[in-house]
C-alpha positions as protocol buffer text, in pm:
chain_id: "A"
residue {
  index: 1
  type: UNK
  ca { x: -17997 y: -9259 z: -20325 }
}
residue {
  index: 2
  type: UNK
  ca { x: -17762 y: -9509 z: -20446 }
}
residue {
  index: 3
  type: UNK
  ca { x: -17550 y: -9459 z: -20145 }
}
residue {
  index: 4
  type: UNK
  ca { x: -17805 y: -9450 z: -19904 }
}
residue {
  index: 5
  type: UNK
  ca { x: -17896 y: -9806 z: -20044 }
}
residue {
  index: 6
  type: UNK
  ca { x: -17538 y: -9919 z: -20045 }
}
residue {
  index: 7
  type: UNK
  ca { x: -17486 y: -9801 z: -19718 }
}
residue {
  index: 8
  type: UNK
  ca { x: -17699 y: -10013 z: -19518 }
}
residue {
  index: 9
  type: UNK
  ca { x: -17616 y: -10257 z: -19731 }
}
residue {
  index: 10
  type: UNK
  ca { x: -17281 y: -10283 z: -19631 }
}
residue {
  index: 11
  type: UNK
  ca { x: -17441 y: -10218 z: -19275 }
}
residue {
  index: 12
  type: UNK
  ca { x: -17627 y: -10524 z: -19290 }
}
residue {
  index: 13
  type: UNK
  ca { x: -17401 y: -10777 z: -19431 }
}
residue {
  index: 14
  type: UNK
  ca { x: -17034 y: -10697 z: -19259 }
}
residue {
  index: 15
  type: UNK
  ca { x: -17021 y: -10729 z: -18925 }
}
residue {
  index: 16
  type: UNK
  ca { x: -17077 y: -10429 z: -18720 }
}
residue {
  index: 17
  type: UNK
  ca { x: -16726 y: -10423 z: -18468 }
}
residue {
  index: 18
  type: UNK
  ca { x: -16495 y: -10399 z: -18800 }
}
residue {
  index: 19
  type: UNK
  ca { x: -16680 y: -10196 z: -19063 }
}
residue {
  index: 20
  type: UNK
  ca { x: -16591 y: -9842 z: -19125 }
}
residue {
  index: 21
  type: UNK
  ca { x: -16678 y: -9677 z: -19460 }
}
residue {
  index: 22
  type: UNK
  ca { x: -16524 y: -9414 z: -19629 }
}
residue {
  index: 23
  type: UNK
  ca { x: -16653 y: -9162 z: -19875 }
}
residue {
  index: 24
  type: UNK
  ca { x: -16433 y: -8943 z: -20069 }
}
residue {
  index: 25
  type: UNK
  ca { x: -16402 y: -8716 z: -20346 }
}
residue {
  index: 26
  type: UNK
  ca { x: -16723 y: -8712 z: -20560 }
}
residue {
  index: 27
  type: UNK
  ca { x: -16817 y: -9006 z: -20314 }
}
residue {
  index: 28
  type: UNK
  ca { x: -16927 y: -9268 z: -20632 }
}
residue {
  index: 29
  type: UNK
  ca { x: -16838 y: -9538 z: -20487 }
}
residue {
  index: 30
  type: UNK
  ca { x: -16760 y: -9613 z: -20081 }
}
residue {
  index: 31
  type: UNK
  ca { x: -16405 y: -9734 z: -19968 }
}
residue {
  index: 32
  type: UNK
  ca { x: -16372 y: -10004 z: -19663 }
}
residue {
  index: 33
  type: UNK
  ca { x: -16100 y: -9876 z: -19447 }
}
residue {
  index: 34
  type: UNK
  ca { x: -16006 y: -9594 z: -19591 }
}
residue {
  index: 35
  type: UNK
  ca { x: -15865 y: -9340 z: -19330 }
}
residue {
  index: 36
  type: UNK
  ca { x: -16026 y: -9077 z: -19552 }
}
residue {
  index: 37
  type: UNK
  ca { x: -16356 y: -8902 z: -19404 }
}
residue {
  index: 38
  type: UNK
  ca { x: -16457 y: -9160 z: -19186 }
}
residue {
  index: 39
  type: UNK
  ca { x: -16836 y: -9287 z: -19163 }
}
residue {
  index: 40
  type: UNK
  ca { x: -16912 y: -9484 z: -18862 }
}
residue {
  index: 41
  type: UNK
  ca { x: -17195 y: -9720 z: -18952 }
}
residue {
  index: 42
  type: UNK
  ca { x: -17508 y: -9738 z: -18722 }
}
residue {
  index: 43
  type: UNK
  ca { x: -17521 y: -10023 z: -18474 }
}
residue {
  index: 44
  type: UNK
  ca { x: -17897 y: -10007 z: -18448 }
}
residue {
  index: 45
  type: UNK
  ca { x: -18184 y: -9824 z: -18562 }
}
residue {
  index: 46
  type: UNK
  ca { x: -18189 y: -9650 z: -18212 }
}
residue {
  index: 47
  type: UNK
  ca { x: -17822 y: -9573 z: -18246 }
}
residue {
  index: 48
  type: UNK
  ca { x: -17702 y: -9264 z: -18055 }
}
residue {
  index: 49
  type: UNK
  ca { x: -17578 y: -8905 z: -18311 }
}
residue {
  index: 50
  type: UNK
  ca { x: -17254 y: -8939 z: -18218 }
}
residue {
  index: 51
  type: UNK
  ca { x: -17259 y: -9307 z: -18438 }
}
residue {
  index: 52
  type: UNK
  ca { x: -17447 y: -9131 z: -18757 }
}
residue {
  index: 53
  type: UNK
  ca { x: -17210 y: -9107 z: -19089 }
}
residue {
  index: 54
  type: UNK
  ca { x: -17014 y: -8755 z: -19042 }
}
residue {
  index: 55
  type: UNK
  ca { x: -16940 y: -8509 z: -19317 }
}
residue {
  index: 56
  type: UNK
  ca { x: -16688 y: -8243 z: -19242 }
}
residue {
  index: 57
  type: UNK
  ca { x: -16790 y: -7914 z: -19433 }
}
residue {
  index: 58
  type: UNK
  ca { x: -16409 y: -7788 z: -19488 }
}
residue {
  index: 59
  type: UNK
  ca { x: -16324 y: -8118 z: -19699 }
}
residue {
  index: 60
  type: UNK
  ca { x: -16602 y: -8102 z: -19957 }
}
residue {
  index: 61
  type: UNK
  ca { x: -16502 y: -8015 z: -20294 }
}
residue {
  index: 62
  type: UNK
  ca { x: -16588 y: -7695 z: -20420 }
}
residue {
  index: 63
  type: UNK
  ca { x: -16714 y: -7615 z: -20792 }
}
residue {
  index: 64
  type: UNK
  ca { x: -16544 y: -7291 z: -20833 }
}
residue {
  index: 65
  type: UNK
  ca { x: -16273 y: -7176 z: -20645 }
}
residue {
  index: 66
  type: UNK
  ca { x: -16213 y: -6776 z: -20797 }
}
residue {
  index: 67
  type: UNK
  ca { x: -16043 y: -6566 z: -20624 }
}
residue {
  index: 68
  type: UNK
  ca { x: -16146 y: -6225 z: -20848 }
}
residue {
  index: 69
  type: UNK
  ca { x: -16498 y: -6132 z: -21052 }
}
residue {
  index: 70
  type: UNK
  ca { x: -16629 y: -5932 z: -21246 }
}
residue {
  index: 71
  type: UNK
  ca { x: -16864 y: -5703 z: -21083 }
}
residue {
  index: 72
  type: UNK
  ca { x: -17199 y: -5731 z: -21273 }
}
residue {
  index: 73
  type: UNK
  ca { x: -17411 y: -5509 z: -21023 }
}
residue {
  index: 74
  type: UNK
  ca { x: -17598 y: -5274 z: -21290 }
}
residue {
  index: 75
  type: UNK
  ca { x: -17301 y: -5378 z: -21585 }
}
residue {
  index: 76
  type: UNK
  ca { x: -17026 y: -5228 z: -21340 }
}
residue {
  index: 77
  type: UNK
  ca { x: -16760 y: -5457 z: -21500 }
}
residue {
  index: 78
  type: UNK
  ca { x: -16520 y: -5347 z: -21224 }
}
residue {
  index: 79
  type: UNK
  ca { x: -16291 y: -5627 z: -21085 }
}
residue {
  index: 80
  type: UNK
  ca { x: -16325 y: -5723 z: -20762 }
}
residue {
  index: 81
  type: UNK
  ca { x: -16261 y: -6001 z: -20476 }
}
residue {
  index: 82
  type: UNK
  ca { x: -16525 y: -6246 z: -20488 }
}
residue {
  index: 83
  type: UNK
  ca { x: -16500 y: -6288 z: -20088 }
}
residue {
  index: 84
  type: UNK
  ca { x: -16790 y: -6227 z: -19881 }
}
residue {
  index: 85
  type: UNK
  ca { x: -16607 y: -5924 z: -19772 }
}
residue {
  index: 86
  type: UNK
  ca { x: -16485 y: -5849 z: -20054 }
}
residue {
  index: 87
  type: UNK
  ca { x: -16819 y: -5835 z: -20242 }
}
residue {
  index: 88
  type: UNK
  ca { x: -17004 y: -5662 z: -19916 }
}
residue {
  index: 89
  type: UNK
  ca { x: -16705 y: -5353 z: -19956 }
}
residue {
  index: 90
  type: UNK
  ca { x: -16728 y: -5324 z: -20293 }
}
residue {
  index: 91
  type: UNK
  ca { x: -17139 y: -5312 z: -20293 }
}
residue {
  index: 92
  type: UNK
  ca { x: -17091 y: -5024 z: -20014 }
}
residue {
  index: 93
  type: UNK
  ca { x: -16839 y: -4806 z: -20177 }
}
residue {
  index: 94
  type: UNK
  ca { x: -16887 y: -4837 z: -20509 }
}
residue {
  index: 95
  type: UNK
  ca { x: -17232 y: -4885 z: -20534 }
}
residue {
  index: 96
  type: UNK
  ca { x: -17354 y: -4723 z: -20193 }
}
residue {
  index: 97
  type: UNK
  ca { x: -17562 y: -5037 z: -20026 }
}
residue {
  index: 98
  type: UNK
  ca { x: -17666 y: -4934 z: -19705 }
}
residue {
  index: 99
  type: UNK
  ca { x: -17613 y: -5351 z: -19541 }
}
residue {
  index: 100
  type: UNK
  ca { x: -17810 y: -5240 z: -19241 }
}
residue {
  index: 101
  type: UNK
  ca { x: -18106 y: -5209 z: -19442 }
}
residue {
  index: 102
  type: UNK
  ca { x: -18344 y: -5498 z: -19492 }
}
residue {
  index: 103
  type: UNK
  ca { x: -18504 y: -5419 z: -19795 }
}
residue {
  index: 104
  type: UNK
  ca { x: -18190 y: -5444 z: -20067 }
}
residue {
  index: 105
  type: UNK
  ca { x: -18310 y: -5617 z: -20414 }
}
residue {
  index: 106
  type: UNK
  ca { x: -18007 y: -5758 z: -20637 }
}
residue {
  index: 107
  type: UNK
  ca { x: -17943 y: -5566 z: -20886 }
}
residue {
  index: 108
  type: UNK
  ca { x: -17648 y: -5853 z: -21040 }
}
residue {
  index: 109
  type: UNK
  ca { x: -17657 y: -5931 z: -21431 }
}
residue {
  index: 110
  type: UNK
  ca { x: -18026 y: -6001 z: -21458 }
}
residue {
  index: 111
  type: UNK
  ca { x: -18132 y: -6123 z: -21153 }
}
residue {
  index: 112
  type: UNK
  ca { x: -18480 y: -6190 z: -21118 }
}
residue {
  index: 113
  type: UNK
  ca { x: -18478 y: -6275 z: -20746 }
}
residue {
  index: 114
  type: UNK
  ca { x: -18795 y: -6113 z: -20598 }
}
residue {
  index: 115
  type: UNK
  ca { x: -18644 y: -6162 z: -20223 }
}
residue {
  index: 116
  type: UNK
  ca { x: -18467 y: -5876 z: -20028 }
}
residue {
  index: 117
  type: UNK
  ca { x: -18152 y: -5954 z: -19825 }
}
residue {
  index: 118
  type: UNK
  ca { x: -18022 y: -5788 z: -19565 }
}
residue {
  index: 119
  type: UNK
  ca { x: -17626 y: -5723 z: -19456 }
}
residue {
  index: 120
  type: UNK
  ca { x: -17428 y: -6044 z: -19532 }
}
residue {
  index: 121
  type: UNK
  ca { x: -17713 y: -6195 z: -19687 }
}
residue {
  index: 122
  type: UNK
  ca { x: -17650 y: -5964 z: -20022 }
}
residue {
  index: 123
  type: UNK
  ca { x: -17319 y: -6140 z: -20080 }
}
residue {
  index: 124
  type: UNK
  ca { x: -17404 y: -6458 z: -19960 }
}
residue {
  index: 125
  type: UNK
  ca { x: -17636 y: -6473 z: -20280 }
}
residue {
  index: 126
  type: UNK
  ca { x: -17421 y: -6347 z: -20520 }
}
residue {
  index: 127
  type: UNK
  ca { x: -17206 y: -6560 z: -20427 }
}
residue {
  index: 128
  type: UNK
  ca { x: -17445 y: -6855 z: -20446 }
}
residue {
  index: 129
  type: UNK
  ca { x: -17638 y: -6755 z: -20742 }
}
residue {
  index: 130
  type: UNK
  ca { x: -17455 y: -6608 z: -20927 }
}
residue {
  index: 131
  type: UNK
  ca { x: -17096 y: -6670 z: -20877 }
}
residue {
  index: 132
  type: UNK
  ca { x: -17169 y: -7056 z: -20777 }
}
residue {
  index: 133
  type: UNK
  ca { x: -16842 y: -7025 z: -20528 }
}
residue {
  index: 134
  type: UNK
  ca { x: -17084 y: -7201 z: -20244 }
}
residue {
  index: 135
  type: UNK
  ca { x: -17180 y: -7463 z: -20444 }
}
residue {
  index: 136
  type: UNK
  ca { x: -16964 y: -7763 z: -20341 }
}
residue {
  index: 137
  type: UNK
  ca { x: -16989 y: -8164 z: -20475 }
}
residue {
  index: 138
  type: UNK
  ca { x: -17180 y: -8395 z: -20215 }
}
residue {
  index: 139
  type: UNK
  ca { x: -16963 y: -8704 z: -20146 }
}
residue {
  index: 140
  type: UNK
  ca { x: -17252 y: -8910 z: -20044 }
}
residue {
  index: 141
  type: UNK
  ca { x: -17431 y: -8915 z: -20365 }
}
residue {
  index: 142
  type: UNK
  ca { x: -17227 y: -8672 z: -20584 }
}
residue {
  index: 143
  type: UNK
  ca { x: -17455 y: -8422 z: -20704 }
}
residue {
  index: 144
  type: UNK
  ca { x: -17338 y: -8076 z: -20666 }
}
residue {
  index: 145
  type: UNK
  ca { x: -17565 y: -7811 z: -20455 }
}
residue {
  index: 146
  type: UNK
  ca { x: -17529 y: -7496 z: -20301 }
}
residue {
  index: 147
  type: UNK
  ca { x: -17750 y: -7552 z: -19977 }
}
residue {
  index: 148
  type: UNK
  ca { x: -17532 y: -7886 z: -19828 }
}
residue {
  index: 149
  type: UNK
  ca { x: -17701 y: -7883 z: -19474 }
}
residue {
  index: 150
  type: UNK
  ca { x: -18019 y: -7893 z: -19651 }
}
residue {
  index: 151
  type: UNK
  ca { x: -17963 y: -8143 z: -19900 }
}
residue {
  index: 152
  type: UNK
  ca { x: -17790 y: -8385 z: -19650 }
}
residue {
  index: 153
  type: UNK
  ca { x: -18108 y: -8336 z: -19429 }
}
residue {
  index: 154
  type: UNK
  ca { x: -18369 y: -8416 z: -19698 }
}
residue {
  index: 155
  type: UNK
  ca { x: -18141 y: -8694 z: -19880 }
}
residue {
  index: 156
  type: UNK
  ca { x: -17908 y: -8877 z: -19590 }
}
residue {
  index: 157
  type: UNK
  ca { x: -18062 y: -8844 z: -19302 }
}
residue {
  index: 158
  type: UNK
  ca { x: -17876 y: -9087 z: -19164 }
}
residue {
  index: 159
  type: UNK
  ca { x: -17555 y: -8835 z: -19195 }
}
residue {
  index: 160
  type: UNK
  ca { x: -17469 y: -8547 z: -18995 }
}
residue {
  index: 161
  type: UNK
  ca { x: -17219 y: -8196 z: -19112 }
}
residue {
  index: 162
  type: UNK
  ca { x: -17001 y: -8113 z: -18914 }
}
residue {
  index: 163
  type: UNK
  ca { x: -16853 y: -7787 z: -18947 }
}
């Protein structure tokens, strides 16, 4: 919210033709004129979608980047590849999950999710909710989130997610 206020304030105070704002790393302070993730200042309330600030998914800082993890599916304990594919292969081959079903329940550790999963959504759920490998730092406000596009839509309506 503070960054949104600062962005709007800077947009009003500085000449529109010379202003560019860049939010870097954890996004605590906008920098003028930086060459990193460029955010164009809107020229008017009715500006086109292309002039909205852009955030590139590939440039976001991840909270965790573990390549291997210990499987906690029903207390398994095996060291496995923590990629989506690695998790799916392990769950299918070792635990016999049929990923074509749409009524899978998570048995990872003490998961209390009542959701039903299917296919790759189980791997995404484990990576996001249990391993926190999908959690990124928002470059606009510094908040950690595992649902970045939703976070941007709810808190930074002026921004656009790319990638």
